[in-house]
N, CA, C and O of each residue as an XYZ file, in Angstrom:
904
protein
N     110.643    122.181     91.081
C     109.655    123.168     90.649
C     108.343    122.458     90.325
O     108.356    121.320     89.856
N     107.225    123.111     90.569
C     105.931    122.466     90.439
C     105.573    122.124     88.998
O     104.742    121.244     88.772
N     106.166    122.783     88.033
C     105.840    122.516     86.642
C     106.716    121.427     86.034
O     106.546    121.076     84.866
N     107.637    120.897     86.803
C     108.496    119.825     86.330
C     107.732    118.504     86.332
O     106.607    118.419     86.823
N     108.368    117.481     85.776
C     107.811    116.148     85.857
C     108.942    115.156     86.071
O     110.111    115.463     85.841
N     108.573    113.963     86.517
C     109.508    112.878     86.742
C     109.236    111.799     85.694
O     108.191    111.815     85.045
N     110.156    110.879     85.530
C     109.978    109.813     84.551
C     110.299    108.464     85.186
O     111.315    108.304     85.862
N     109.413    107.501     84.955
C     109.614    106.140     85.470
C     109.180    105.159     84.394
O     108.017    105.146     83.992
N     110.113    104.337     83.929
C     109.844    103.331     82.900
C     109.178    103.940     81.665
O     108.279    103.343     81.074
N     109.626    105.115     81.291
C     109.124    105.763     80.092
C     107.848    106.555     80.279
O     107.376    107.195     79.339
N     107.277    106.527     81.482
C     106.059    107.269     81.777
C     106.410    108.554     82.515
O     107.123    108.521     83.518
N     105.919    109.671     82.029
C     106.124    110.954     82.689
C     105.100    111.103     83.814
O     103.909    110.846     83.632
N     105.590    111.521     84.974
C     104.741    111.624     86.163
C     104.717    113.067     86.640
O     105.765    113.682     86.837
N     103.527    113.597     86.823
C     103.388    114.952     87.345
C     104.106    115.107     88.672
O     104.176    114.168     89.465
N     104.643    116.308     88.911
C     105.489    116.501     90.093
C     105.126    117.782     90.835
O     105.012    118.854     90.241
N     104.951    117.648     92.129
C     104.779    118.773     93.038
C     105.617    118.454     94.278
O     105.302    117.510     95.003
N     106.678    119.225     94.532
C     107.568    118.916     95.666
C     106.884    119.045     97.021
O     107.388    118.528     98.018
N     105.747    119.726     97.069
C     105.004    119.826     98.328
C     104.268    118.528     98.641
O     103.827    118.320     99.771
N     104.133    117.658     97.651
C     103.385    116.410     97.824
C     104.276    115.185     97.682
O     104.126    114.212     98.422
N     105.195    115.233     96.739
C     106.066    114.084     96.469
C     107.406    114.289     97.175
O     108.140    115.225     96.858
N     107.720    113.428     98.116
C     108.922    113.567     98.936
C     110.185    113.279     98.134
O     110.128    112.659     97.072
N     111.321    113.733     98.648
C     112.601    113.475     97.997
C     112.891    111.978     97.923
O     113.464    111.498     96.945
N     112.497    111.253     98.950
C     112.723    109.805     98.944
C     111.918    109.131     97.838
O     112.407    108.218     97.172
N     110.677    109.587     97.645
C     109.861    109.012     96.585
C     110.411    109.397     95.213
O     110.351    108.601     94.276
N     110.939    110.598     95.091
C     111.574    111.013     93.839
C     112.697    110.051     93.478
O     112.861    109.692     92.312
N     113.468    109.634     94.471
C     114.561    108.690     94.233
C     114.030    107.362     93.716
O     114.603    106.773     92.800
N     112.941    106.893     94.301
C     112.346    105.632     93.861
C     111.833    105.743     92.425
O     112.004    104.824     91.624
N     111.208    106.867     92.111
C     110.698    107.067     90.760
C     111.844    107.115     89.758
O     111.799    106.460     88.717
N     112.861    107.891     90.079
C     114.009    108.024     89.167
C     114.753    106.702     88.978
O     115.336    106.454     87.923
N     114.724    105.855     90.013
C     115.394    104.557     89.940
C     114.541    103.501     89.232
O     114.997    102.382     88.994
N     113.298    103.868     88.897
C     112.417    102.944     88.192
C     111.796    101.871     89.062
O     111.333    100.849     88.557
N     111.782    102.101     90.387
C     111.238    101.077     91.282
C     109.926    101.510     91.942
O     109.400    100.800     92.799
N     109.401    102.664     91.550
C     108.105    103.104     92.070
C     107.010    102.173     91.564
O     106.938    101.888     90.369
N     106.152    101.696     92.477
C     105.084    100.753     92.119
C     105.649     99.603     91.273
O     105.093     99.244     90.235
N     106.749     99.045     91.736
C     107.509     98.071     90.946
C     106.685     96.855     90.551
O     106.674     96.467     89.383
N     105.989     96.245     91.521
C     105.230     95.042     91.205
C     104.068     95.360     90.267
O     103.865     94.671     89.267
N     103.305     96.409     90.595
C     102.154     96.764     89.765
C     102.570     97.080     88.329
O     101.939     96.629     87.373
N     103.644     97.863     88.196
C     104.058     98.289     86.857
C     104.596     97.130     86.026
O     104.512     97.154     84.798
N     105.144     96.125     86.684
C     105.668     94.971     85.935
C     104.560     94.041     85.457
O     104.767     93.252     84.536
N     103.391     94.130     86.076
C     102.304     93.203     85.779
C     101.185     93.796     84.935
O     100.519     93.074     84.193
N     100.973     95.104     85.041
C      99.728     95.693     84.546
C      99.481     95.435     83.064
O      98.364     95.083     82.686
N     100.494     95.601     82.217
C     100.282     95.452     80.772
C      99.781     94.050     80.418
O      98.954     93.883     79.522
N     100.292     93.055     81.130
C      99.904     91.680     80.848
C      98.507     91.322     81.292
O      97.991     90.267     80.922
N      97.880     92.186     82.084
C      96.515     91.908     82.550
C      95.453     92.531     81.660
O      94.275     92.193     81.776
N      95.852     93.440     80.770
C      94.890     94.198     79.971
C      94.480     93.407     78.736
O      95.332     92.940     77.981
N      93.178     93.260     78.533
C      92.642     92.623     77.337
C      92.054     93.684     76.412
O      91.910     94.842     76.803
N      91.716     93.292     75.196
C      91.142     94.225     74.235
C      89.811     94.786     74.740
O      89.023     94.085     75.376
N      89.583     96.052     74.442
C      88.324     96.736     74.771
C      88.037     96.752     76.277
O      86.887     96.640     76.702
N      89.073     96.889     77.053
C      88.939     96.900     78.512
C      88.256     98.185     78.977
O      88.574     99.282     78.519
N      87.320     98.016     79.889
C      86.688     99.163     80.568
C      87.169     99.117     82.019
O      86.734     98.271     82.801
N      88.062    100.026     82.366
C      88.733     99.972     83.666
C      88.126    100.968     84.648
O      87.889    102.130     84.318
N      87.883    100.487     85.848
C      87.534    101.330     86.984
C      88.713    101.293     87.937
O      89.041    100.237     88.478
N      89.359    102.444     88.151
C      90.500    102.493     89.065
C      90.101    103.236     90.330
O      89.606    104.362     90.272
N      90.319    102.601     91.461
C      89.976    103.185     92.756
C      91.275    103.377     93.536
O      91.910    102.411     93.961
N      91.656    104.644     93.714
C      92.932    104.976     94.331
C      93.989    105.162     93.260
O      94.851    104.304     93.072
N      93.922    106.297     92.551
C      94.786    106.503     91.376
C      96.200    106.951     91.724
O      97.092    106.864     90.880
N      96.427    107.427     92.948
C      97.772    107.868     93.311
C      98.253    109.011     92.450
O      97.656    110.088     92.453
N      99.330    108.789     91.710
C      99.892    109.810     90.822
C      99.438    109.620     89.372
O      99.867    110.366     88.492
N      98.587    108.645     89.115
C      98.130    108.385     87.751
C      99.083    107.531     86.939
O      98.924    107.397     85.726
N     100.070    106.955     87.600
C     101.128    106.207     86.915
C     100.631    104.873     86.359
O     100.846    104.575     85.184
N      99.970    104.070     87.191
C      99.518    102.753     86.755
C      98.452    102.887     85.670
O      98.449    102.118     84.709
N      97.554    103.849     85.816
C      96.534    104.046     84.785
C      97.152    104.503     83.477
O      96.679    104.122     82.406
N      98.210    105.320     83.545
C      98.906    105.742     82.325
C      99.535    104.533     81.630
O      99.465    104.416     80.407
N     100.145    103.641     82.398
C     100.714    102.417     81.827
C      99.623    101.560     81.180
O      99.821    101.001     80.102
N      98.475    101.464     81.846
C      97.372    100.678     81.295
C      96.877    101.277     79.989
O      96.676    100.556     79.012
N      96.680    102.594     79.964
C      96.170    103.257     78.768
C      97.156    103.169     77.609
O      96.756    103.114     76.446
N      98.443    103.158     77.933
C      99.468    103.108     76.894
C      99.490    101.766     76.148
O     100.119    101.662     75.095
N      98.818    100.748     76.674
C      98.777     99.467     75.972
C      97.974     99.572     74.680
O      98.146     98.761     73.771
N      97.098    100.574     74.602
C      96.246    100.725     73.426
C      95.060     99.787     73.409
O      94.327     99.737     72.422
N      94.855     99.036     74.490
C      93.769     98.055     74.531
C      92.629     98.470     75.450
O      91.682     97.712     75.661
N      92.726     99.683     75.997
C      91.710    100.157     76.943
C      90.684    101.021     76.208
O      91.033    102.026     75.589
N      89.437    100.622     76.284
C      88.359    101.399     75.669
C      88.054    102.655     76.472
O      87.786    103.719     75.914
N      88.102    102.509     77.803
C      87.686    103.607     78.671
C      88.259    103.384     80.065
O      88.329    102.250     80.539
N      88.668    104.469     80.719
C      89.152    104.368     82.093
C      88.533    105.484     82.924
O      88.624    106.663     82.581
N      87.909    105.088     84.013
C      87.334    106.028     84.977
C      88.066    105.842     86.295
O      88.069    104.747     86.859
N      88.689    106.912     86.788
C      89.481    106.817     87.999
C      88.917    107.646     89.135
O      88.298    108.687     88.914
N      89.136    107.172     90.357
C      88.717    107.886     91.557
C      89.896    108.003     92.513
O      90.631    107.040     92.735
N      90.062    109.181     93.069
C      91.101    109.433     94.060
C      90.501    110.280     95.182
O      89.937    111.347     94.938
N      90.633    109.785     96.422
C      90.044    110.475     97.566
C      90.826    111.716     97.985
O      90.251    112.656     98.533
N      92.125    111.723     97.730
C      92.973    112.849     98.139
C      92.879    113.965     97.100
O      93.396    113.810     95.993
N      92.236    115.082     97.427
C      92.065    116.148     96.422
C      93.379    116.761     95.970
O      93.447    117.335     94.883
N      94.426    116.652     96.785
C      95.726    117.230     96.421
C      96.368    116.491     95.237
O      97.232    117.034     94.548
N      95.934    115.252     95.018
C      96.534    114.445     93.949
C      95.847    114.619     92.599
O      96.404    114.230     91.573
N      94.665    115.189     92.582
C      93.918    115.310     91.333
C      94.701    116.076     90.262
O      94.772    115.597     89.130
N      95.299    117.255     90.563
C      96.069    117.958     89.524
C      97.278    117.173     89.030
O      97.647    117.270     87.860
N      97.898    116.393     89.919
C      99.058    115.587     89.509
C      98.620    114.473     88.569
O      99.282    114.211     87.565
N      97.510    113.818     88.887
C      96.987    112.767     88.016
C      96.671    113.338     86.635
O      97.024    112.745     85.616
N      96.012    114.478     86.609
C      95.669    115.110     85.333
C      96.923    115.476     84.549
O      96.960    115.340     83.326
N      97.958    115.945     85.265
C      99.207    116.283     84.594
C      99.881    115.032     84.038
O     100.381    115.038     82.913
N      99.895    113.961     84.830
C     100.499    112.702     84.372
C      99.824    112.209     83.094
O     100.499    111.838     82.134
N      98.520    112.207     83.086
C      97.792    111.739     81.903
C      98.038    112.649     80.707
O      98.205    112.174     79.583
N      98.061    113.947     80.949
C      98.303    114.894     79.859
C      99.703    114.728     79.282
O      99.878    114.734     78.063
N     100.701    114.579     80.151
C     102.087    114.409     79.707
C     102.253    113.164     78.840
O     103.086    113.137     77.934
N     101.464    112.147     79.119
C     101.579    110.883     78.384
C     100.536    110.749     77.275
O     100.423    109.705     76.633
N      99.783    111.818     77.064
C      98.804    111.883     75.974
C      97.794    110.742     76.034
O      97.491    110.102     75.028
N      97.284    110.505     77.239
C      96.220    109.520     77.400
C      94.974    110.244     77.897
O      95.064    111.241     78.614
N      93.826    109.737     77.511
C      92.561    110.346     77.887
C      91.802    109.433     78.842
O      91.512    108.281     78.522
N      91.489    109.958     80.004
C      90.725    109.234     81.005
C      90.019    110.267     81.874
O      90.269    111.466     81.754
N      89.147    109.797     82.739
C      88.369    110.690     83.604
C      88.750    110.429     85.050
O      88.784    109.279     85.489
N      89.039    111.496     85.795
C      89.372    111.381     87.214
C      88.360    112.158     88.038
O      87.975    113.270     87.676
N      87.929    111.569     89.150
C      86.985    112.234     90.049
C      87.493    112.126     91.481
O      88.157    111.158     91.853
N      87.170    113.131     92.266
C      87.574    113.191     93.673
C      86.420    112.709     94.550
O      85.586    113.494     95.000
N      86.397    111.400     94.778
C      85.365    110.789     95.622
C      85.943    109.632     96.406
O      86.965    109.059     96.027
N      85.286    109.293     97.499
C      85.533    108.042     98.211
C      84.501    107.029     97.730
O      83.299    107.271     97.838
N      84.955    105.906     97.204
C      84.045    104.840     96.778
C      83.820    103.921     97.972
O      84.768    103.411     98.570
N      82.551    103.720     98.307
C      82.231    102.972     99.522
C      80.967    102.160     99.315
O      80.215    102.393     98.369
N      80.737    101.196    100.214
C      79.491    100.444    100.151
C      78.444    101.049    101.078
O      77.612    100.339    101.643
N      78.496    102.382    101.228
C      77.493    103.161    101.947
C      76.750    104.022    100.927
O      77.016    103.937     99.728
N      75.836    104.833    101.394
C      75.060    105.685    100.498
C      75.939    106.718     99.807
O      76.954    107.153    100.351
N      75.538    107.100     98.612
C      76.252    108.151     97.879
C      75.987    109.522     98.493
O      74.996    109.737     99.190
N      76.902    110.434     98.213
C      76.774    111.857     98.537
C      76.814    112.152    100.035
O      76.347    113.200    100.483
N      77.373    111.226    100.799
C      77.696    111.527    102.192
C      79.082    112.155    102.243
O      79.884    111.981    101.325
N      79.356    112.875    103.303
C      80.685    113.431    103.509
C      81.411    112.579    104.550
O      80.878    112.315    105.627
N      82.635    112.150    104.218
C      83.430    111.373    105.159
C      84.803    112.016    105.308
O      85.260    112.746    104.428
N      85.446    111.738    106.423
C      86.791    112.258    106.669
C      87.830    111.387    105.973
O      87.800    110.160    106.065
N      88.747    112.051    105.274
C      89.875    111.366    104.668
C      91.137    111.949    105.280
O      91.302    113.168    105.317
N      92.041    111.082    105.767
C      93.191    111.505    106.552
C      94.440    111.549    105.668
O      94.975    110.519    105.256
N      94.879    112.766    105.396
C      96.020    112.987    104.514
C      97.304    112.929    105.330
O      97.420    113.594    106.359
N      98.275    112.127    104.867
C      99.523    111.942    105.585
C     100.702    112.520    104.815
O     100.598    112.804    103.622
N     101.818    112.691    105.507
C     103.007    113.271    104.887
C     103.406    112.507    103.639
O     103.703    113.102    102.603
N     103.411    111.175    103.743
C     103.587    110.333    102.565
C     102.200    110.089    101.988
O     101.403    109.354    102.570
N     101.912    110.704    100.846
C     100.549    110.689    100.321
C     100.006    109.282    100.165
O      98.810    109.055    100.342
N     100.884    108.325     99.831
C     100.433    106.960     99.580
C      99.901    106.277    100.835
O      99.233    105.247    100.736
N     100.184    106.834    102.017
C      99.693    106.262    103.272
C      98.374    106.897    103.712
O      97.805    106.491    104.725
N      97.885    107.882    102.969
C      96.615    108.524    103.316
C      95.479    107.520    103.196
O      95.502    106.642    102.334
N      94.477    107.658    104.077
C      93.397    106.664    104.073
C      92.197    107.190    104.846
O      92.191    108.323    105.328
N      91.184    106.344    104.950
C      89.984    106.679    105.712
C      90.155    106.419    107.200
O      89.286    106.768    107.998
N      91.268    105.809    107.573
C      91.479    105.427    108.972
C      92.369    106.428    109.700
O      93.467    106.723    109.227
N      91.919    106.963    110.850
C      92.764    107.879    111.625
C      93.822    107.157    112.442
O      94.757    107.786    112.939
N      93.686    105.832    112.589
C      94.599    105.089    113.453
C      95.936    104.780    112.794
O      96.928    104.563    113.490
N      95.981    104.758    111.480
C      97.199    104.346    110.779
C      98.161    105.522    110.642
O      97.897    106.463    109.894
N      99.261    105.465    111.356
C     100.291    106.497    111.287
C      99.706    107.849    111.722
O      98.520    107.951    112.036
N     100.536    108.858    111.735
C     100.060    110.191    112.049
C      99.606    110.891    110.786
O     100.210    110.706    109.729
N      98.567    111.683    110.870
C      98.089    112.408    109.702
C      98.314    113.910    109.903
O      98.369    114.395    111.033
N      98.441    114.632    108.791
C      98.715    116.067    108.858
C      97.504    116.923    108.542
O      97.489    118.123    108.815
N      96.479    116.292    107.958
C      95.314    117.062    107.532
C      94.114    116.135    107.386
O      94.252    114.972    107.006
N      92.937    116.666    107.693
C      91.692    115.951    107.457
C      90.916    116.713    106.402
O      90.679    117.913    106.540
N      90.518    116.012    105.341
C      89.687    116.636    104.316
C      88.356    115.901    104.245
O      88.286    114.696    104.486
N      87.314    116.632    103.916
C      85.981    116.054    103.789
C      85.728    115.723    102.320
O      85.819    116.590    101.451
N      85.408    114.454    102.057
C      85.251    113.984    100.678
C      83.889    113.316    100.538
O      83.433    112.617    101.443
N      83.252    113.536     99.406
C      81.930    112.974     99.151
C      82.037    111.524     98.681
O      82.936    111.169     97.918
N      81.117    110.706     99.146
C      81.118    109.286     98.787
C      80.300    109.019     97.520
O      79.415    109.793     97.154
N      80.622    107.907     96.870
C      79.783    107.317     95.833
C      79.603    105.851     96.178
O      80.550    105.181     96.592
N      78.402    105.360     96.008
C      78.115    103.966     96.324
C      78.762    103.037     95.302
O      78.581    103.209     94.096
N      79.511    102.057     95.785
C      80.276    101.160     94.921
C      79.375    100.344     94.001
O      79.637    100.243     92.803
N      78.312     99.760     94.559
C      77.434     98.916     93.741
C      76.749     99.722     92.649
O      76.637     99.260     91.513
N      76.292    100.916     92.980
C      75.655    101.767     91.976
C      76.643    102.137     90.877
O      76.283    102.187     89.700
N      77.885    102.395     91.264
C      78.923    102.727     90.288
C      79.191    101.540     89.363
O      79.324    101.714     88.152
N      79.270    100.349     89.925
C      79.493     99.149     89.114
C      78.384     98.955     88.090
O      78.651     98.631     86.933
N      77.156     99.151     88.511
C      76.022     98.929     87.628
C      75.916    100.001     86.547
O      75.466     99.725     85.435
N      76.332    101.223     86.874
C      76.273    102.300     85.892
C      77.423    102.235     84.892
O      77.219    102.403     83.689
N      78.627    101.992     85.393
C      79.819    102.049     84.531
C      80.111    100.717     83.841
O      80.652    100.704     82.735
N      79.763     99.605     84.474
C      79.949     98.246     83.932
C      81.408     97.965     83.547
O      81.694     97.676     82.385
N      82.323     98.049     84.507
C      83.737     97.791     84.189
C      83.987     96.317     83.903
O      83.313     95.438     84.440
N      84.969     96.068     83.045
C      85.442     94.698     82.862
C      86.606     94.406     83.805
O      86.916     93.248     84.087
N      87.248     95.474     84.289
C      88.414     95.331     85.156
C      88.401     96.421     86.226
O      88.050     97.570     85.957
N      88.790     96.042     87.437
C      88.931     96.993     88.538
C      90.384     96.994     88.990
O      90.978     95.938     89.210
N      90.945     98.179     89.124
C      92.272     98.362     89.728
C      92.040     99.045     91.064
O      91.349    100.062     91.122
N      92.601     98.509     92.136
C      92.285     99.032     93.467
C      93.527     99.073     94.359
O      94.219     98.070     94.534
N      93.791    100.253     94.915
C      94.873    100.423     95.890
C      94.413    101.482     96.882
O      94.587    102.678     96.648
N      93.820    101.038     98.000
C      93.204    101.985     98.929
C      93.623    101.741    100.386
O      92.834    101.934    101.311
N      94.858    101.321    100.568
C      95.488    101.294    101.896
C      94.666    100.608    102.982
O      94.490    101.145    104.076
N      94.175     99.433    102.670
C      93.479     98.648    103.682
C      91.966     98.758    103.631
O      91.270     98.023    104.333
N      91.439     99.671    102.806
C      89.993     99.809    102.691
C      89.363     98.754    101.799
O      88.145     98.728    101.625
N      90.195     97.879    101.229
C      89.696     96.934    100.233
C      88.727     95.900    100.804
O      87.801     95.479    100.111
N      88.927     95.488    102.048
C      88.018     94.470    102.591
C      86.603     95.026    102.706
O      85.654     94.384    102.256
N      86.447     96.196    103.295
C      85.120     96.786    103.446
C      84.501     97.113    102.099
O      83.296     96.939    101.914
N      85.311     97.586    101.150
C      84.787     97.968     99.843
C      84.133     96.779     99.141
O      83.031     96.906     98.608
N      84.800     95.635     99.138
C      84.297     94.490     98.385
C      83.323     93.628     99.178
O      82.729     92.702     98.625
N      83.152     93.918    100.459
C      82.210     93.166    101.278
C      80.786     93.441    100.789
O      80.292     94.564    100.892
N      80.142     92.419    100.264
C      78.764     92.568     99.800
C      78.628     93.049     98.375
O      77.518     93.067     97.843
N      79.725     93.443     97.733
C      79.641     93.938     96.354
C      79.434     92.781     95.380
O      80.083     91.741     95.484
N      78.525     92.980     94.440
C      78.271     91.987     93.399
C      79.012     92.417     92.137
O      78.712     93.462     91.561
N      79.977     91.612     91.712
C      80.887     91.989     90.625
C      80.425     91.415     89.284
O      81.206     90.801     88.558
N      79.165     91.620     88.973
C      78.596     91.101     87.730
C      79.287     91.745     86.523
O      79.373     92.969     86.421
N      79.779     90.893     85.609
C      80.410     91.384     84.396
C      81.880     91.711     84.522
O      82.557     91.906     83.513
N      82.396     91.775     85.756
C      83.813     92.079     85.973
C      84.633     90.832     85.676
O      84.340     89.754     86.193
N      85.655     90.977     84.848
C      86.491     89.825     84.490
C      87.654     89.645     85.459
O      88.101     88.524     85.703
N      88.145     90.769     86.017
C      89.310     90.656     86.899
C      89.426     91.877     87.792
O      88.949     92.965     87.471
N      90.077     91.656     88.927
C      90.342     92.709     89.895
C      91.831     92.691     90.211
O      92.354     91.701     90.723
N      92.500     93.777     89.906
C      93.942     93.928     90.138
C      94.087     94.788     91.382
O      93.770     95.978     91.357
N      94.561     94.196     92.466
C      94.435     94.847     93.768
C      95.709     94.704     94.591
O      96.368     93.665     94.556
N      96.048     95.755     95.331
C      97.111     95.635     96.324
C      96.465     95.293     97.654
O      95.639     96.049     98.166
N      96.844     94.154     98.210
C      96.277     93.674     99.465
C      97.171     94.131    100.616
O      98.351     93.785    100.671
N      96.602     94.907    101.529
C      97.378     95.480    102.632
C      97.186     94.632    103.883
O      96.417     94.987    104.776
N      97.896     93.505    103.935
C      97.745     92.597    105.062
C      98.211     93.235    106.362
O      97.744     92.867    107.440
N      99.142     94.202    106.263
C      99.589     94.893    107.470
C      98.454     95.671    108.128
O      98.498     95.940    109.329
N      97.443     96.032    107.350
C      96.269     96.725    107.885
C      95.143     95.737    108.174
O      94.504     95.809    109.223
N      94.903     94.824    107.253
C      93.784     93.891    107.384
C      94.034     92.801    108.417
O      93.098     92.294    109.036
N      95.295     92.447    108.598
C      95.617     91.303    109.429
C      95.324     90.007    108.699
O      94.813     90.030    107.580
N      95.637     88.880    109.313
C      95.431     87.582    108.667
C      93.951     87.292    108.452
O      93.550     86.816    107.391
N      93.147     87.583    109.464
C      91.715     87.293    109.385
C      91.067     88.136    108.285
O      90.300     87.618    107.474
N      91.373     89.425    108.261
C      90.799     90.294    107.252
C      91.226     89.927    105.850
O      90.433     90.012    104.912
N      92.480     89.518    105.699
C      92.973     89.094    104.389
C      92.262     87.833    103.935
O      91.908     87.710    102.763
N      92.049     86.896    104.847
C      91.314     85.685    104.518
C      89.899     86.011    104.066
O      89.413     85.444    103.086
N      89.234     86.919    104.772
C      87.871     87.295    104.420
C      87.810     87.952    103.043
O      86.858     87.737    102.292
N      88.821     88.750    102.712
C      88.870     89.382    101.397
C      88.972     88.315    100.305
O      88.241     88.363     99.316
N      89.876     87.355    100.486
C      90.027     86.276     99.511
C      88.745     85.446     99.408
O      88.359     85.029     98.316
N      88.099     85.210    100.525
C      86.858     84.450    100.520
C      85.785     85.157     99.700
O      85.004     84.513     98.999
N      85.751     86.484     99.793
C      84.746     87.248     99.071
C      84.885     87.041     97.567
O      83.888     86.876     96.864
N      86.116     87.050     97.077
C      86.330     86.816     95.648
C      86.041     85.364     95.277
O      85.458     85.091     94.228
N      86.448     84.437     96.138
C      86.206     83.016     95.889
C      84.713     82.736     95.735
O      84.316     81.959     94.866
N      83.888     83.359     96.564
C      82.449     83.112     96.535
C      81.795     83.640     95.260
O      80.668     83.262     94.939
N      82.496     84.510     94.533
C      81.967     85.004     93.257
C      82.741     84.420     92.069
O      82.725     84.974     90.970
N      83.411     83.305     92.309
C      84.106     82.543     91.253
C      85.317     83.272     90.680
O      85.624     83.135     89.496
N      86.001     84.044     91.516
C      87.284     84.613     91.134
C      88.396     83.784     91.763
O      88.311     83.403     92.931
N      89.443     83.505     90.981
C      90.552     82.741     91.527
C      91.817     83.610     91.597
O      91.934     84.623     90.909
N      92.734     83.194     92.427
C      94.036     83.844     92.552
C      94.862     83.484     91.321
O      95.236     82.326     91.139
N      95.149     84.479     90.474
C      95.870     84.259     89.225
C      97.371     84.307     89.489
O      97.946     85.382     89.654
N      97.993     83.145     89.526
C      99.417     83.069     89.886
C     100.312     83.714     88.838
O     101.422     84.145     89.148
N      99.833     83.783     87.592
C     100.667     84.307     86.518
C     100.729     85.837     86.521
O     101.615     86.419     85.896
N      99.816     86.478     87.205
C      99.760     87.939     87.189
C      99.686     88.509     88.602
O      99.039     89.530     88.834
N     100.350     87.845     89.540
C     100.379     88.290     90.933
C     101.801     88.205     91.468
O     102.538     87.270     91.154
N     102.176     89.180     92.273
C     103.470     89.176     92.954
C     103.263     89.723     94.367
O     102.767     90.835     94.545
N     103.642     88.936     95.358
C     103.568     89.376     96.754
C     102.180     89.941     97.064
O     101.181     89.235     96.925
N     102.110     91.201     97.480
C     100.830     91.767     97.895
C      99.986     92.263     96.731
O      98.830     92.639     96.925
N     100.539     92.270     95.536
C      99.805     92.708     94.347
C      99.188     91.477     93.695
O      99.898     90.594     93.215
N      97.856     91.427     93.683
C      97.140     90.209     93.319
C      96.157     90.496     92.187
O      95.472     91.519     92.182
N      96.102     89.575     91.234
C      95.049     89.598     90.227
C      94.067     88.479     90.543
O      94.429     87.302     90.549
N      92.816     88.862     90.806
C      91.736     87.896     90.935
C      91.030     87.823     89.585
O      90.491     88.825     89.116
N      91.028     86.655     88.959
C      90.410     86.474     87.638
C      89.154     85.616     87.775
O      89.141     84.623     88.503
N      88.107     86.013     87.068
C      86.886     85.214     87.076
C      87.093     83.974     86.210
O      87.616     84.068     85.100
N      86.690     82.834     86.712
C      87.033     81.572     86.045
C      86.344     81.384     84.702
O      86.821     80.592     83.889
N      85.242     82.079     84.436
C      84.521     81.860     83.181
C      84.363     83.109     82.321
O      83.677     83.064     81.300
N      84.986     84.232     82.713
C      84.816     85.467     81.944
C      86.083     85.892     81.218
O      86.057     86.889     80.497
N      87.184     85.181     81.378
C      88.443     85.592     80.762
C      88.488     85.186     79.291
O      89.477     85.451     78.608
């Protein structure tokens, strides 16, 4: 039923059977949904954290972050409009306060309309029509990444955007950002694209934090801002 919720590691997750598949329900109930991210996130949060989350999914990781009690403010963006009510429900169920907006964050001009390709498995939805088959195309307004960084001034970025991470961070100046917690989609980026993504962080004095990274889930920490 649409008014029900699921629970994973003590976090209540909004539920809509039209969006969340039975297979994903099993993963959530088994406590293995977003397993790597959920095992690491609390340890990455510092006091008075200002978090910018790009690709909020079901609002689960942001709820875990907010539950640490060390987050001053969290601003989240999700390109899939179908997920916005679920994110809001997840946050409400867990009594956390944050702001969610339906935009595509890009290094292009703000207020353009771009196609976002919604797939049967919501987590595979992306800006690319080539990845898997899609069931729906929605038009979503963009916000410029650099302008957002300068206005919001995050200390931490959480990012999971199904391969869009290389283009997003290309050319972005991460002034004041202490760390970037990101899922790297090498299956989309390929070896060359993954190397370029790592190079981008290296050139801004971010290092691969071995203590807070597992497999494709990586924390890039700034060497002098931690």
